[in-house]
N, C-alpha and C positions, 0 to 999 in steps of 0.2 A: 311351242308358243301358240296360245289361242288366238283365232282370228278376232281382230276387232269388230264390233257391230258397225253397221253402216252409220247409225247415228253418232257413235263415238268418232268414227273416221271423219265426219263432217264437222263434229266439234273440233278436232284437233287441226283440220285443214282450214277452219273459219269459214266453211261453206253452209252453215246451218241456216235454213230459211223457214219461214212460216209453213210451207208445204212439207218440211221434213222434220219439224219439231215432233218429239215423241208425244204420244197421247197423255203421258203422265211424267212426272218427275218427283221423285219421293227420297232420293239419295239422302238429303239433309235432314230428314225427320228424326232419324236416330240419333243426331248429335245436338237436337234441341235441348237446352237447360230448362227445366220447368220454370214457368214465370212466377213471380210473386203476385199476390192479389194487391194491386195498388189502392183498392177501396176509394175513398174520396180524398186522396192525396195529390191528384193532378200530377203526377210523375211519369206518365206514359213515355215521354221522350227520352228519359233517362232508363227506364226499364227496356224499352226497345233497343237503345244504343248498347246497354250492357249485354242484353240477350244476343244481339249480333256478335260481339266479341266472344262471348262464351260459347257460341255455336262454332265459330271459326277455330277456337282454340280446341275445342273437342274434336272436330274434325282432323286438325293438324295432328292431335295426340292420339287419335285412334279410340277416343272413348265413346263407345255406344251407350244409349239409354242412361245419360247421366243422372246421378241422384243429387237430391238437395244436400248441400254441404259437401258435394264432391270436389275434386281437384280445381276445377275450373268455375266454381259457383262464386261469382264476383259481388261486390257491394254496390249497389245502385246508388246509395247515399255518398259514397266516395266520389262518383262521377258527378254528382251534383256540385260538389265542392272543388273538384279538380279544376284548375283554370284552363282557359282556352289554349290550344296549341297551333302554331303556325310556322311552317318552314317552307323552303323553296319547292318541295314535293308536294305540299299540301294546298290543295285548292278547293274551295267550296262555291258552288253556285247558288246554293239554296240553303235556308235556315235549317232544313231536314238534316243536313250532314253535319251541322256544326258541333253537335254534342259528342258523337262517336269519335270524332278525331281527337278529342282530349286524350284518348288512349295513347296517342303518339308520344306523349311524355315517356312512355315505355313502362309504366307502372300501374297497379291497381291494388285494391285491398280486397282480401277474401271475405266473404259473407259471413264467416264465423267471427271475424274481428269487428264487424260493423254491420250487424243483421239488418234487415229490412223489416220495419214494423209499422204497418198501416193500421192497425187495431191495438187498443188497450187490452189488458187482460180480460177484462169485462165484456169484450166483444165491441165496445164503442169505438168511433173512428179516432184516430191519432194522426198528428201530423209530424210526429217525431222524426220521420225520414228526411225532413227539411233541416232538422237541427244540426249544426256543425259539431263533429265528436270532439269532446274536451280534449282528447289526446290525439288530434288530428296529426300533428307534426310528427309523433313518433309511433303511430300505428304501423305494425309490420307490412312492407309493402311486398308484392310479388311482381316478377317481370311480365310483361305482356308484349306481343309483337305490335308492329305498326300496321295501320290500315290505310287503305285508300278508297275513296268514294268517287262513284260516277254518276251524276245525275241523268236519269232515264228521261224525264219530263217533269215539268211543273206547269200547270195550266190553271189560270186564276190565282186567288189568294188562299190563305189558309182554311177558309170556311167554304170554298166554291164547291158546287155539286153539279152534276150533269155536264162535265166539261171534258171528260175523256172520249177517246176514239178507239175503235176496235184494234188499230194499230199499237196503242199504248198497251193494251192487254197482251198482244203477240210480243211486243218489245220486252215486256217484263218476263213473260215465260222464256224467250230466248236468253235473257241474261241469266236467269237461274241455270239453265241447261249449260249454257256456255262456260259460265264462269264457276259454276257449282259453288255458289255463294248466296247468301240471303239478301232480300231487298227490303229497305226501310221505307214505309209509306205513310203519308199523312192523308187523312180522310175527315170528313164533316161527321162528327159523332152527335146527331141530334142537336145541332147548333153549337157545338164545341169542337175545335180541331183536335185530332187524336192521332197518336203515332203508334204504329204496328210493325211486326216483321211478316213478310210473306216468305215461306220457306218450302213451297212446293206447289204443284197444281195436278189435277187430274181431270181430263176432258170428259170423262165417262162417269163421273160420280155427281150426285147431288149434294149441294152444301145448304147451309142454312140461308133463308132469305132474311138476312141480317140487316135490320133497320130499313128495308124496303118492304113494299107491299107484296103479298104472295103472288098476285098476278103480274108483278114486275120480275119475279124471279125466273131466270132463263131456263133452269133445270137441265142445264146443257154444259156442265163442267163447274169445278170450284177450286179455290186456292185454299192451301193450307195456311192458317193464319196463327201466329204466335202473338197473342194479345197480352195484357197485363192483369189476367183474371185468375191467376192461380193455376192455369193449365199449360200443358206442353203446347198443344195447338188444337185448332177446331178448323171446319171446313165451312167456307163461305162462297155463296153462289158468285159466279163471274159478274153478274149484274151488280151486286153490292160494291164491287170495286169500280166498275165503269160508272155508276151513278153517284157514288159517294166520295171516291178518291180524288185527289188533285195534284199530287206529286209522289215521285219515287226515286230512290237512289239505291245502287248497288252498293254494298260493303264487301270488301274483300281484304285479305291480308296483302300487304305491299309486297311481300317476298313469296307469295304463294305459288305453288306449283300445282298446275291442274292434274 
């Protein structure tokens, strides 16, 4: 039997602290389902929530480098039309968590049955993603596991900026490492609230100075961010998070095993 690393031992024993956090955490990157490009559809909340479930299912099923149209490529539009779900084990403290728990109905629709379409065939914008499928009631369903959410912090309102603390950054990193699950984040996207997934970090890499000035960029670490821009993920400077974000919640499978 191989010896457990000191970090893993601390995760198992619940003794992880800021001083013992690994300098990077990238385990989840290989399970990220490539995101659709939402264009001008304003569907980030549903794209991020669907992406969280896809990642968790890919990790559960040991599916690395998932492809578009793969086993767990889920329909974002279905989540738009799926009704809210509440039970005794479901508690939400913040609006950020309310869409992803719709999966607790235990069902989803594969993207092949209801594709995400943010653009018309001529490349112009489309709002088709918001239309209820004419065969919604009889679309083939697939089973999905139930999730649980944990609000890490919420400071100010949806549009708040410059409200986070260094501890919020540390708490988010610790949640990623300890729970091995993604964190859904709300931030101010140039005057609009916007929802993304954070799926990893690296203290030693430089990320984009995304929506902050170059001289505000820390150049001392970055988060791996899965946005709704057609990519799997990209790297954004820690100060993007500290200056622009205002709320974050961990999303994990209810019956997950670390």
